[in-house]
PDB file of N, CA, C and O in Angstrom:
ATOM      1  N   GLU A   1     117.606  91.735 116.588  1.00  0.00           N
ATOM      2  CA  GLU A   1     116.771  92.176 115.324  1.00  0.00           C
ATOM      3  C   GLU A   1     117.149  93.934 115.063  1.00  0.00           C
ATOM      4  O   GLU A   1     116.831  94.499 114.017  1.00  0.00           O
ATOM      5  N   MET A   2     117.738  94.508 115.996  1.00  0.00           N
ATOM      6  CA  MET A   2     118.435  95.524 115.923  1.00  0.00           C
ATOM      7  C   MET A   2     119.554  95.768 114.952  1.00  0.00           C
ATOM      8  O   MET A   2     119.539  96.740 114.196  1.00  0.00           O
ATOM      9  N   ASN A   3     120.521  94.889 114.975  1.00  0.00           N
ATOM     10  CA  ASN A   3     121.819  94.245 114.175  1.00  0.00           C
ATOM     11  C   ASN A   3     121.328  94.249 112.646  1.00  0.00           C
ATOM     12  O   ASN A   3     122.030  94.841 111.825  1.00  0.00           O
ATOM     13  N   VAL A   4     120.247  93.665 112.267  1.00  0.00           N
ATOM     14  CA  VAL A   4     120.315  93.338 111.305  1.00  0.00           C
ATOM     15  C   VAL A   4     119.416  94.779 110.351  1.00  0.00           C
ATOM     16  O   VAL A   4     119.397  94.955 109.133  1.00  0.00           O
ATOM     17  N   VAL A   5     118.735  95.645 111.482  1.00  0.00           N
ATOM     18  CA  VAL A   5     118.313  97.343 110.960  1.00  0.00           C
ATOM     19  C   VAL A   5     119.292  97.581 110.625  1.00  0.00           C
ATOM     20  O   VAL A   5     119.518  97.743 109.426  1.00  0.00           O
ATOM     21  N   ASP A   6     120.325  97.700 111.647  1.00  0.00           N
ATOM     22  CA  ASP A   6     121.622  98.730 111.491  1.00  0.00           C
ATOM     23  C   ASP A   6     122.530  97.961 110.514  1.00  0.00           C
ATOM     24  O   ASP A   6     123.265  98.684 109.841  1.00  0.00           O
ATOM     25  N   ASP A   7     122.627  96.559 110.295  1.00  0.00           N
ATOM     26  CA  ASP A   7     123.069  96.373 109.260  1.00  0.00           C
ATOM     27  C   ASP A   7     122.782  96.807 107.525  1.00  0.00           C
ATOM     28  O   ASP A   7     123.726  97.181 106.830  1.00  0.00           O
ATOM     29  N   ILE A   8     121.447  96.701 107.002  1.00  0.00           N
ATOM     30  CA  ILE A   8     120.821  97.298 106.427  1.00  0.00           C
ATOM     31  C   ILE A   8     120.568  98.864 106.479  1.00  0.00           C
ATOM     32  O   ILE A   8     120.515  99.266 105.316  1.00  0.00           O
ATOM     33  N   GLU A   9     120.479  99.394 106.942  1.00  0.00           N
ATOM     34  CA  GLU A   9     120.974 100.841 106.994  1.00  0.00           C
ATOM     35  C   GLU A   9     122.306 101.421 106.293  1.00  0.00           C
ATOM     36  O   GLU A   9     122.509 102.220 105.378  1.00  0.00           O
ATOM     37  N   HIS A  10     123.260 100.514 107.292  1.00  0.00           N
ATOM     38  CA  HIS A  10     124.939 100.414 106.861  1.00  0.00           C
ATOM     39  C   HIS A  10     124.766 100.491 105.158  1.00  0.00           C
ATOM     40  O   HIS A  10     124.832 101.420 104.353  1.00  0.00           O
ATOM     41  N   ARG A  11     124.539  99.193 105.049  1.00  0.00           N
ATOM     42  CA  ARG A  11     124.778  98.968 103.589  1.00  0.00           C
ATOM     43  C   ARG A  11     123.784  99.516 102.233  1.00  0.00           C
ATOM     44  O   ARG A  11     123.833  99.174 101.051  1.00  0.00           O
ATOM     45  N   MET A  12     122.999 100.370 102.842  1.00  0.00           N
ATOM     46  CA  MET A  12     122.032 101.468 102.045  1.00  0.00           C
ATOM     47  C   MET A  12     122.447 102.869 102.232  1.00  0.00           C
ATOM     48  O   MET A  12     122.286 103.710 101.348  1.00  0.00           O
ATOM     49  N   GLY A  13     122.986 103.132 103.393  1.00  0.00           N
ATOM     50  CA  GLY A  13     124.167 104.454 103.618  1.00  0.00           C
ATOM     51  C   GLY A  13     122.883 105.474 103.991  1.00  0.00           C
ATOM     52  O   GLY A  13     122.815 106.645 103.617  1.00  0.00           O
ATOM     53  N   ILE A  14     121.850 104.755 104.835  1.00  0.00           N
ATOM     54  CA  ILE A  14     121.096 105.572 105.341  1.00  0.00           C
ATOM     55  C   ILE A  14     121.898 105.905 106.770  1.00  0.00           C
ATOM     56  O   ILE A  14     122.332 105.076 107.568  1.00  0.00           O
ATOM     57  N   THR A  15     121.978 107.606 106.874  1.00  0.00           N
ATOM     58  CA  THR A  15     122.547 108.146 108.218  1.00  0.00           C
ATOM     59  C   THR A  15     121.776 108.382 109.566  1.00  0.00           C
ATOM     60  O   THR A  15     122.009 108.173 110.757  1.00  0.00           O
ATOM     61  N   GLU A  16     120.765 108.907 108.839  1.00  0.00           N
ATOM     62  CA  GLU A  16     119.416 109.582 109.739  1.00  0.00           C
ATOM     63  C   GLU A  16     117.600 108.768 109.615  1.00  0.00           C
ATOM     64  O   GLU A  16     116.765 108.732 108.711  1.00  0.00           O
ATOM     65  N   ARG A  17     117.628 108.424 110.513  1.00  0.00           N
ATOM     66  CA  ARG A  17     115.925 107.804 110.572  1.00  0.00           C
ATOM     67  C   ARG A  17     115.017 108.964 110.922  1.00  0.00           C
ATOM     68  O   ARG A  17     115.218 109.999 111.558  1.00  0.00           O
ATOM     69  N   TRP A  18     113.838 108.413 110.241  1.00  0.00           N
ATOM     70  CA  TRP A  18     112.744 109.345 110.244  1.00  0.00           C
ATOM     71  C   TRP A  18     111.796 109.815 111.672  1.00  0.00           C
ATOM     72  O   TRP A  18     112.129 109.113 112.626  1.00  0.00           O
ATOM     73  N   HIS A  19     110.808 110.733 111.995  1.00  0.00           N
ATOM     74  CA  HIS A  19     110.642 110.691 112.865  1.00  0.00           C
ATOM     75  C   HIS A  19     109.579 110.944 112.907  1.00  0.00           C
ATOM     76  O   HIS A  19     109.324 111.255 111.744  1.00  0.00           O
ATOM     77  N   PRO A  20     108.567 111.054 113.556  1.00  0.00           N
ATOM     78  CA  PRO A  20     107.064 111.671 113.310  1.00  0.00           C
ATOM     79  C   PRO A  20     106.649 112.443 113.112  1.00  0.00           C
ATOM     80  O   PRO A  20     105.490 112.653 112.754  1.00  0.00           O
ATOM     81  N   GLN A  21     108.152 113.645 113.428  1.00  0.00           N
ATOM     82  CA  GLN A  21     107.387 115.311 112.796  1.00  0.00           C
ATOM     83  C   GLN A  21     108.237 115.021 111.530  1.00  0.00           C
ATOM     84  O   GLN A  21     108.230 116.123 110.980  1.00  0.00           O
ATOM     85  N   ASP A  22     108.769 114.414 110.954  1.00  0.00           N
ATOM     86  CA  ASP A  22     110.006 114.757 109.903  1.00  0.00           C
ATOM     87  C   ASP A  22     108.840 114.946 108.572  1.00  0.00           C
ATOM     88  O   ASP A  22     107.726 114.487 108.823  1.00  0.00           O
ATOM     89  N   VAL A  23     109.005 115.511 107.352  1.00  0.00           N
ATOM     90  CA  VAL A  23     107.930 115.834 106.733  1.00  0.00           C
ATOM     91  C   VAL A  23     107.762 114.329 105.527  1.00  0.00           C
ATOM     92  O   VAL A  23     106.849 114.173 104.716  1.00  0.00           O
ATOM     93  N   LYS A  24     108.854 113.469 105.750  1.00  0.00           N
ATOM     94  CA  LYS A  24     108.858 112.550 104.582  1.00  0.00           C
ATOM     95  C   LYS A  24     108.336 111.757 105.269  1.00  0.00           C
ATOM     96  O   LYS A  24     107.631 110.976 104.630  1.00  0.00           O
ATOM     97  N   TYR A  25     108.370 111.548 106.640  1.00  0.00           N
ATOM     98  CA  TYR A  25     107.470 110.366 107.953  1.00  0.00           C
ATOM     99  C   TYR A  25     106.231 110.831 107.538  1.00  0.00           C
ATOM    100  O   TYR A  25     105.497 109.974 107.047  1.00  0.00           O
ATOM    101  N   GLN A  26     105.659 112.352 107.629  1.00  0.00           N
ATOM    102  CA  GLN A  26     104.064 112.552 107.209  1.00  0.00           C
ATOM    103  C   GLN A  26     103.949 112.239 105.815  1.00  0.00           C
ATOM    104  O   GLN A  26     102.823 111.858 105.494  1.00  0.00           O
ATOM    105  N   GLU A  27     104.614 112.281 105.099  1.00  0.00           N
ATOM    106  CA  GLU A  27     103.906 112.088 103.384  1.00  0.00           C
ATOM    107  C   GLU A  27     103.943 110.312 103.457  1.00  0.00           C
ATOM    108  O   GLU A  27     102.979 109.618 103.136  1.00  0.00           O
ATOM    109  N   GLY A  28     105.200 109.796 103.923  1.00  0.00           N
ATOM    110  CA  GLY A  28     105.066 108.027 104.164  1.00  0.00           C
ATOM    111  C   GLY A  28     103.808 107.534 104.056  1.00  0.00           C
ATOM    112  O   GLY A  28     103.114 106.954 103.221  1.00  0.00           O
ATOM    113  N   LEU A  29     103.691 108.181 105.793  1.00  0.00           N
ATOM    114  CA  LEU A  29     101.901 107.758 106.623  1.00  0.00           C
ATOM    115  C   LEU A  29     100.924 108.395 105.784  1.00  0.00           C
ATOM    116  O   LEU A  29     100.124 107.466 105.672  1.00  0.00           O
ATOM    117  N   ALA A  30     100.445 109.335 105.126  1.00  0.00           N
ATOM    118  CA  ALA A  30      99.395 109.729 104.191  1.00  0.00           C
ATOM    119  C   ALA A  30      99.173 108.698 103.309  1.00  0.00           C
ATOM    120  O   ALA A  30      98.188 107.962 103.368  1.00  0.00           O
ATOM    121  N   TYR A  31     100.545 108.571 102.037  1.00  0.00           N
ATOM    122  CA  TYR A  31     100.461 107.604 101.319  1.00  0.00           C
ATOM    123  C   TYR A  31      99.792 106.024 101.737  1.00  0.00           C
ATOM    124  O   TYR A  31      99.078 105.354 100.991  1.00  0.00           O
ATOM    125  N   LEU A  32     100.190 105.684 102.993  1.00  0.00           N
ATOM    126  CA  LEU A  32      99.955 104.459 103.651  1.00  0.00           C
ATOM    127  C   LEU A  32      98.216 104.484 103.856  1.00  0.00           C
ATOM    128  O   LEU A  32      97.506 103.500 103.648  1.00  0.00           O
ATOM    129  N   THR A  33      97.879 105.391 104.162  1.00  0.00           N
ATOM    130  CA  THR A  33      96.279 105.779 104.417  1.00  0.00           C
ATOM    131  C   THR A  33      95.718 105.698 103.182  1.00  0.00           C
ATOM    132  O   THR A  33      95.045 104.670 103.099  1.00  0.00           O
ATOM    133  N   ASN A  34      95.710 106.292 102.272  1.00  0.00           N
ATOM    134  CA  ASN A  34      95.170 106.431 101.045  1.00  0.00           C
ATOM    135  C   ASN A  34      95.424 104.808 100.202  1.00  0.00           C
ATOM    136  O   ASN A  34      94.470 104.196  99.722  1.00  0.00           O
ATOM    137  N   TRP A  35      96.652 104.364 100.152  1.00  0.00           N
ATOM    138  CA  TRP A  35      96.557 103.024 100.087  1.00  0.00           C
ATOM    139  C   TRP A  35      95.774 102.241 100.823  1.00  0.00           C
ATOM    140  O   TRP A  35      94.783 101.729 100.301  1.00  0.00           O
ATOM    141  N   ARG A  36      96.033 102.055 101.930  1.00  0.00           N
ATOM    142  CA  ARG A  36      94.656 101.290 102.542  1.00  0.00           C
ATOM    143  C   ARG A  36      93.302 101.620 101.965  1.00  0.00           C
ATOM    144  O   ARG A  36      92.256 100.993 101.801  1.00  0.00           O
ATOM    145  N   PHE A  37      93.583 102.439 101.801  1.00  0.00           N
ATOM    146  CA  PHE A  37      91.376 103.033 101.269  1.00  0.00           C
ATOM    147  C   PHE A  37      91.501 102.319 100.230  1.00  0.00           C
ATOM    148  O   PHE A  37      90.731 101.365 100.115  1.00  0.00           O
ATOM    149  N   ILE A  38      92.588 102.595  99.093  1.00  0.00           N
ATOM    150  CA  ILE A  38      92.053 102.364  97.811  1.00  0.00           C
ATOM    151  C   ILE A  38      91.637 100.455  97.791  1.00  0.00           C
ATOM    152  O   ILE A  38      90.558  99.972  97.448  1.00  0.00           O
ATOM    153  N   GLN A  39      92.766  99.759  98.229  1.00  0.00           N
ATOM    154  CA  GLN A  39      92.940  97.997  98.417  1.00  0.00           C
ATOM    155  C   GLN A  39      91.373  97.878  99.247  1.00  0.00           C
ATOM    156  O   GLN A  39      90.781  96.839  98.953  1.00  0.00           O
ATOM    157  N   ALA A  40      90.870  98.499  99.916  1.00  0.00           N
ATOM    158  CA  ALA A  40      89.715  98.388 100.622  1.00  0.00           C
ATOM    159  C   ALA A  40      88.581  98.624  99.719  1.00  0.00           C
ATOM    160  O   ALA A  40      87.634  97.839  99.783  1.00  0.00           O
ATOM    161  N   VAL A  41      88.538  99.979  98.564  1.00  0.00           N
ATOM    162  CA  VAL A  41      87.564  99.883  97.879  1.00  0.00           C
ATOM    163  C   VAL A  41      87.435  99.037  96.994  1.00  0.00           C
ATOM    164  O   VAL A  41      86.367  98.544  96.630  1.00  0.00           O
ATOM    165  N   GLU A  42      88.868  98.718  96.436  1.00  0.00           N
ATOM    166  CA  GLU A  42      89.358  97.644  95.328  1.00  0.00           C
ATOM    167  C   GLU A  42      88.273  96.317  95.949  1.00  0.00           C
ATOM    168  O   GLU A  42      87.241  95.879  95.439  1.00  0.00           O
ATOM    169  N   HIS A  43      88.954  95.920  97.204  1.00  0.00           N
ATOM    170  CA  HIS A  43      87.902  94.523  97.679  1.00  0.00           C
ATOM    171  C   HIS A  43      86.593  94.465  97.446  1.00  0.00           C
ATOM    172  O   HIS A  43      86.113  93.422  97.001  1.00  0.00           O
ATOM    173  N   LEU A  44      85.651  95.780  97.758  1.00  0.00           N
ATOM    174  CA  LEU A  44      84.702  95.793  98.010  1.00  0.00           C
ATOM    175  C   LEU A  44      84.179  96.254  96.511  1.00  0.00           C
ATOM    176  O   LEU A  44      83.115  96.865  96.615  1.00  0.00           O
ATOM    177  N   GLN A  45      84.593  96.141  95.271  1.00  0.00           N
ATOM    178  CA  GLN A  45      83.945  96.966  94.103  1.00  0.00           C
ATOM    179  C   GLN A  45      83.905  95.345  94.191  1.00  0.00           C
ATOM    180  O   GLN A  45      82.780  94.927  94.465  1.00  0.00           O
ATOM    181  N   GLY A  46      85.043  94.198  93.988  1.00  0.00           N
ATOM    182  CA  GLY A  46      84.833  93.126  93.595  1.00  0.00           C
ATOM    183  C   GLY A  46      84.024  92.139  94.010  1.00  0.00           C
ATOM    184  O   GLY A  46      83.655  91.142  93.388  1.00  0.00           O
ATOM    185  N   LEU A  47      83.640  92.663  95.681  1.00  0.00           N
ATOM    186  CA  LEU A  47      82.589  91.527  96.344  1.00  0.00           C
ATOM    187  C   LEU A  47      81.126  92.099  95.310  1.00  0.00           C
ATOM    188  O   LEU A  47      80.439  91.298  94.677  1.00  0.00           O
ATOM    189  N   VAL A  48      80.886  93.523  95.321  1.00  0.00           N
ATOM    190  CA  VAL A  48      80.038  93.818  95.188  1.00  0.00           C
ATOM    191  C   VAL A  48      79.327  93.342  93.316  1.00  0.00           C
ATOM    192  O   VAL A  48      78.200  93.276  92.824  1.00  0.00           O
ATOM    193  N   ILE A  49      80.999  93.072  92.720  1.00  0.00           N
ATOM    194  CA  ILE A  49      80.348  92.662  91.458  1.00  0.00           C
ATOM    195  C   ILE A  49      80.210  91.468  90.986  1.00  0.00           C
ATOM    196  O   ILE A  49      79.443  91.266  90.045  1.00  0.00           O
ATOM    197  N   GLN A  50      81.022  90.347  91.632  1.00  0.00           N
ATOM    198  CA  GLN A  50      80.234  89.331  92.074  1.00  0.00           C
ATOM    199  C   GLN A  50      78.976  88.996  92.902  1.00  0.00           C
ATOM    200  O   GLN A  50      78.490  87.866  92.939  1.00  0.00           O
ATOM    201  N   ARG A  51      78.657  89.689  93.330  1.00  0.00           N
ATOM    202  CA  ARG A  51      77.300  89.855  93.959  1.00  0.00           C
ATOM    203  C   ARG A  51      76.363  90.077  92.586  1.00  0.00           C
ATOM    204  O   ARG A  51      75.389  89.358  92.362  1.00  0.00           O
ATOM    205  N   LEU A  52      76.803  91.222  91.647  1.00  0.00           N
ATOM    206  CA  LEU A  52      75.733  91.673  90.883  1.00  0.00           C
ATOM    207  C   LEU A  52      75.674  90.493  89.615  1.00  0.00           C
ATOM    208  O   LEU A  52      74.687  90.549  88.881  1.00  0.00           O
ATOM    209  N   PHE A  53      76.719  89.421  89.343  1.00  0.00           N
ATOM    210  CA  PHE A  53      76.955  88.145  88.375  1.00  0.00           C
ATOM    211  C   PHE A  53      75.807  87.617  89.030  1.00  0.00           C
ATOM    212  O   PHE A  53      74.843  87.443  88.284  1.00  0.00           O
ATOM    213  N   GLU A  54      75.654  87.313  90.235  1.00  0.00           N
ATOM    214  CA  GLU A  54      74.866  85.960  90.924  1.00  0.00           C
ATOM    215  C   GLU A  54      73.426  86.471  90.876  1.00  0.00           C
ATOM    216  O   GLU A  54      72.474  85.710  90.709  1.00  0.00           O
ATOM    217  N   LEU A  55      73.326  87.583  91.005  1.00  0.00           N
ATOM    218  CA  LEU A  55      71.627  88.358  91.049  1.00  0.00           C
ATOM    219  C   LEU A  55      71.082  87.921  89.706  1.00  0.00           C
ATOM    220  O   LEU A  55      70.020  87.357  89.439  1.00  0.00           O
ATOM    221  N   ALA A  56      72.473  88.485  88.617  1.00  0.00           N
ATOM    222  CA  ALA A  56      71.830  88.260  87.528  1.00  0.00           C
ATOM    223  C   ALA A  56      71.712  86.718  86.943  1.00  0.00           C
ATOM    224  O   ALA A  56      70.827  86.230  86.239  1.00  0.00           O
ATOM    225  N   LYS A  57      72.781  86.186  87.423  1.00  0.00           N
ATOM    226  CA  LYS A  57      72.465  84.267  87.031  1.00  0.00           C
ATOM    227  C   LYS A  57      71.071  83.794  87.943  1.00  0.00           C
ATOM    228  O   LYS A  57      70.090  83.114  87.643  1.00  0.00           O
ATOM    229  N   ALA A  58      71.357  84.278  88.806  1.00  0.00           N
ATOM    230  CA  ALA A  58      69.447  83.803  89.228  1.00  0.00           C
ATOM    231  C   ALA A  58      68.138  83.855  88.701  1.00  0.00           C
ATOM    232  O   ALA A  58      67.175  83.089  88.677  1.00  0.00           O
ATOM    233  N   ASN A  59      68.464  85.308  88.169  1.00  0.00           N
ATOM    234  CA  ASN A  59      67.071  85.686  86.927  1.00  0.00           C
ATOM    235  C   ASN A  59      67.108  84.904  85.672  1.00  0.00           C
ATOM    236  O   ASN A  59      66.134  84.864  84.921  1.00  0.00           O
ATOM    237  N   ILE A  60      68.084  84.356  85.462  1.00  0.00           N
ATOM    238  CA  ILE A  60      68.123  83.789  84.283  1.00  0.00           C
ATOM    239  C   ILE A  60      66.488  82.715  84.189  1.00  0.00           C
ATOM    240  O   ILE A  60      65.877  82.108  85.068  1.00  0.00           O
ATOM    241  N   ALA A  61      66.243  82.878  82.742  1.00  0.00           N
ATOM    242  CA  ALA A  61      64.898  81.506  82.642  1.00  0.00           C
ATOM    243  C   ALA A  61      65.668  80.433  82.081  1.00  0.00           C
ATOM    244  O   ALA A  61      66.644  80.294  81.343  1.00  0.00           O
ATOM    245  N   GLY A  62      64.480  79.408  83.008  1.00  0.00           N
ATOM    246  CA  GLY A  62      65.460  78.097  83.170  1.00  0.00           C
ATOM    247  C   GLY A  62      66.441  77.710  84.388  1.00  0.00           C
ATOM    248  O   GLY A  62      67.002  76.615  84.336  1.00  0.00           O
ATOM    249  N   THR A  63      66.660  78.535  85.441  1.00  0.00           N
ATOM    250  CA  THR A  63      67.898  78.159  86.431  1.00  0.00           C
ATOM    251  C   THR A  63      66.332  77.149  86.842  1.00  0.00           C
ATOM    252  O   THR A  63      65.111  77.303  86.820  1.00  0.00           O
ATOM    253  N   GLY A  64      67.295  76.146  87.182  1.00  0.00           N
ATOM    254  CA  GLY A  64      66.661  74.848  88.003  1.00  0.00           C
ATOM    255  C   GLY A  64      66.618  75.689  89.896  1.00  0.00           C
ATOM    256  O   GLY A  64      67.094  76.746  90.308  1.00  0.00           O
ATOM    257  N   TYR A  65      65.865  74.652  90.552  1.00  0.00           N
ATOM    258  CA  TYR A  65      64.901  75.188  91.822  1.00  0.00           C
ATOM    259  C   TYR A  65      66.453  75.000  92.394  1.00  0.00           C
ATOM    260  O   TYR A  65      66.924  76.001  92.934  1.00  0.00           O
ATOM    261  N   LYS A  66      67.389  73.677  92.321  1.00  0.00           N
ATOM    262  CA  LYS A  66      68.613  73.925  93.496  1.00  0.00           C
ATOM    263  C   LYS A  66      69.511  74.874  93.164  1.00  0.00           C
ATOM    264  O   LYS A  66      70.099  75.437  94.088  1.00  0.00           O
ATOM    265  N   LEU A  67      69.763  75.199  91.967  1.00  0.00           N
ATOM    266  CA  LEU A  67      70.923  76.206  91.529  1.00  0.00           C
ATOM    267  C   LEU A  67      70.628  77.595  92.104  1.00  0.00           C
ATOM    268  O   LEU A  67      71.396  78.295  92.765  1.00  0.00           O
ATOM    269  N   ARG A  68      69.195  77.899  91.674  1.00  0.00           N
ATOM    270  CA  ARG A  68      68.785  78.807  92.393  1.00  0.00           C
ATOM    271  C   ARG A  68      68.941  79.341  94.359  1.00  0.00           C
ATOM    272  O   ARG A  68      69.087  80.429  94.917  1.00  0.00           O
ATOM    273  N   GLN A  69      68.792  77.726  94.915  1.00  0.00           N
ATOM    274  CA  GLN A  69      68.696  77.551  96.049  1.00  0.00           C
ATOM    275  C   GLN A  69      70.317  78.054  96.310  1.00  0.00           C
ATOM    276  O   GLN A  69      70.636  78.892  97.153  1.00  0.00           O
ATOM    277  N   HIS A  70      71.174  77.414  95.476  1.00  0.00           N
ATOM    278  CA  HIS A  70      72.566  77.760  95.596  1.00  0.00           C
ATOM    279  C   HIS A  70      72.931  78.849  95.544  1.00  0.00           C
ATOM    280  O   HIS A  70      73.638  79.458  96.348  1.00  0.00           O
ATOM    281  N   ILE A  71      72.398  79.247  94.419  1.00  0.00           N
ATOM    282  CA  ILE A  71      72.809  80.978  93.983  1.00  0.00           C
ATOM    283  C   ILE A  71      72.167  81.551  95.160  1.00  0.00           C
ATOM    284  O   ILE A  71      72.868  82.425  95.669  1.00  0.00           O
ATOM    285  N   SER A  72      70.881  81.309  95.854  1.00  0.00           N
ATOM    286  CA  SER A  72      70.377  82.271  96.638  1.00  0.00           C
ATOM    287  C   SER A  72      71.617  82.501  97.627  1.00  0.00           C
ATOM    288  O   SER A  72      72.095  83.620  97.812  1.00  0.00           O
ATOM    289  N   SER A  73      72.234  80.993  98.426  1.00  0.00           N
ATOM    290  CA  SER A  73      72.735  81.154  99.471  1.00  0.00           C
ATOM    291  C   SER A  73      74.026  82.083  99.140  1.00  0.00           C
ATOM    292  O   SER A  73      74.065  83.188  99.681  1.00  0.00           O
ATOM    293  N   ALA A  74      74.945  81.743  98.392  1.00  0.00           N
ATOM    294  CA  ALA A  74      75.886  82.122  97.883  1.00  0.00           C
ATOM    295  C   ALA A  74      75.658  84.179  98.050  1.00  0.00           C
ATOM    296  O   ALA A  74      76.493  85.017  98.392  1.00  0.00           O
ATOM    297  N   ILE A  75      74.432  84.325  97.704  1.00  0.00           N
ATOM    298  CA  ILE A  75      74.582  85.729  97.701  1.00  0.00           C
ATOM    299  C   ILE A  75      74.470  86.508  98.920  1.00  0.00           C
ATOM    300  O   ILE A  75      74.944  87.641  99.003  1.00  0.00           O
ATOM    301  N   SER A  76      73.630  85.717 100.222  1.00  0.00           N
ATOM    302  CA  SER A  76      73.503  85.873 101.365  1.00  0.00           C
ATOM    303  C   SER A  76      75.161  86.198 101.654  1.00  0.00           C
ATOM    304  O   SER A  76      75.507  87.274 102.142  1.00  0.00           O
ATOM    305  N   ARG A  77      76.091  85.179 101.305  1.00  0.00           N
ATOM    306  CA  ARG A  77      77.256  85.026 101.810  1.00  0.00           C
ATOM    307  C   ARG A  77      78.054  86.163 101.287  1.00  0.00           C
ATOM    308  O   ARG A  77      78.961  86.697 101.925  1.00  0.00           O
ATOM    309  N   ARG A  78      77.677  86.505 100.106  1.00  0.00           N
ATOM    310  CA  ARG A  78      78.431  87.899  99.311  1.00  0.00           C
ATOM    311  C   ARG A  78      78.086  89.071 100.397  1.00  0.00           C
ATOM    312  O   ARG A  78      78.890  89.909 100.806  1.00  0.00           O
ATOM    313  N   SER A  79      76.553  88.930 100.817  1.00  0.00           N
ATOM    314  CA  SER A  79      76.287  90.219 101.473  1.00  0.00           C
ATOM    315  C   SER A  79      76.736  90.112 102.660  1.00  0.00           C
ATOM    316  O   SER A  79      76.932  91.276 103.011  1.00  0.00           O
ATOM    317  N   ALA A  80      77.035  89.394 103.541  1.00  0.00           N
ATOM    318  CA  ALA A  80      77.683  89.438 104.883  1.00  0.00           C
ATOM    319  C   ALA A  80      78.951  89.647 104.835  1.00  0.00           C
ATOM    320  O   ALA A  80      79.537  90.322 105.681  1.00  0.00           O
ATOM    321  N   ALA A  81      79.782  88.832 103.377  1.00  0.00           N
ATOM    322  CA  ALA A  81      81.395  89.793 103.257  1.00  0.00           C
ATOM    323  C   ALA A  81      81.195  91.038 103.128  1.00  0.00           C
ATOM    324  O   ALA A  81      81.800  91.649 104.009  1.00  0.00           O
ATOM    325  N   ILE A  82      80.403  91.963 102.170  1.00  0.00           N
ATOM    326  CA  ILE A  82      80.458  93.243 102.019  1.00  0.00           C
ATOM    327  C   ILE A  82      80.527  93.830 102.988  1.00  0.00           C
ATOM    328  O   ILE A  82      81.464  94.625 103.062  1.00  0.00           O
ATOM    329  N   ARG A  83      79.507  93.711 104.264  1.00  0.00           N
ATOM    330  CA  ARG A  83      79.198  94.122 105.059  1.00  0.00           C
ATOM    331  C   ARG A  83      80.462  94.078 106.004  1.00  0.00           C
ATOM    332  O   ARG A  83      80.672  95.068 106.705  1.00  0.00           O
ATOM    333  N   THR A  84      81.410  92.881 106.080  1.00  0.00           N
ATOM    334  CA  THR A  84      82.119  92.753 107.285  1.00  0.00           C
ATOM    335  C   THR A  84      83.325  93.160 106.478  1.00  0.00           C
ATOM    336  O   THR A  84      84.413  92.966 107.022  1.00  0.00           O
ATOM    337  N   ALA A  85      83.316  93.726 105.194  1.00  0.00           N
ATOM    338  CA  ALA A  85      84.680  94.576 104.501  1.00  0.00           C
ATOM    339  C   ALA A  85      84.432  95.790 105.049  1.00  0.00           C
ATOM    340  O   ALA A  85      85.350  96.275 105.711  1.00  0.00           O
ATOM    341  N   LEU A  86      82.882  96.735 104.884  1.00  0.00           N
ATOM    342  CA  LEU A  86      83.094  97.905 105.054  1.00  0.00           C
ATOM    343  C   LEU A  86      83.162  98.087 106.551  1.00  0.00           C
ATOM    344  O   LEU A  86      83.598  99.143 107.009  1.00  0.00           O
ATOM    345  N   GLU A  87      82.749  97.097 107.344  1.00  0.00           N
ATOM    346  CA  GLU A  87      82.516  97.272 108.861  1.00  0.00           C
ATOM    347  C   GLU A  87      84.607  97.632 109.488  1.00  0.00           C
ATOM    348  O   GLU A  87      85.095  98.380 110.336  1.00  0.00           O
ATOM    349  N   LYS A  88      85.191  96.648 108.518  1.00  0.00           N
ATOM    350  CA  LYS A  88      86.826  96.368 108.993  1.00  0.00           C
ATOM    351  C   LYS A  88      87.164  97.887 107.945  1.00  0.00           C
ATOM    352  O   LYS A  88      88.261  98.399 108.170  1.00  0.00           O
ATOM    353  N   TYR A  89      86.707  98.249 107.380  1.00  0.00           N
ATOM    354  CA  TYR A  89      87.607  99.332 107.224  1.00  0.00           C
ATOM    355  C   TYR A  89      87.287 100.403 107.960  1.00  0.00           C
ATOM    356  O   TYR A  89      88.261 101.055 108.339  1.00  0.00           O
ATOM    357  N   ASN A  90      85.597 101.027 108.478  1.00  0.00           N
ATOM    358  CA  ASN A  90      85.250 102.065 108.661  1.00  0.00           C
ATOM    359  C   ASN A  90      85.626 101.709 110.400  1.00  0.00           C
ATOM    360  O   ASN A  90      85.439 102.569 111.261  1.00  0.00           O
TER     361      ASN A  90
END
């Protein structure tokens, strides 16, 4: 594997590797941490919006018993997914 890395570095003209003390390394690490946070928030946002739609659908007049039961189980699953996503990030 190192031969592949060395080859790519040679082709790209990279002469020096980053080390944990380098400023560029620290900037990249901060960017990656921020990016992961943004991804987690967007994922949570999507789950919460889906849950809100399901809650709204459950309150529509004329919704039959079977459909309400189906929506109720979907809401429970979505709540579990939200908890899992929060625990994953924390």
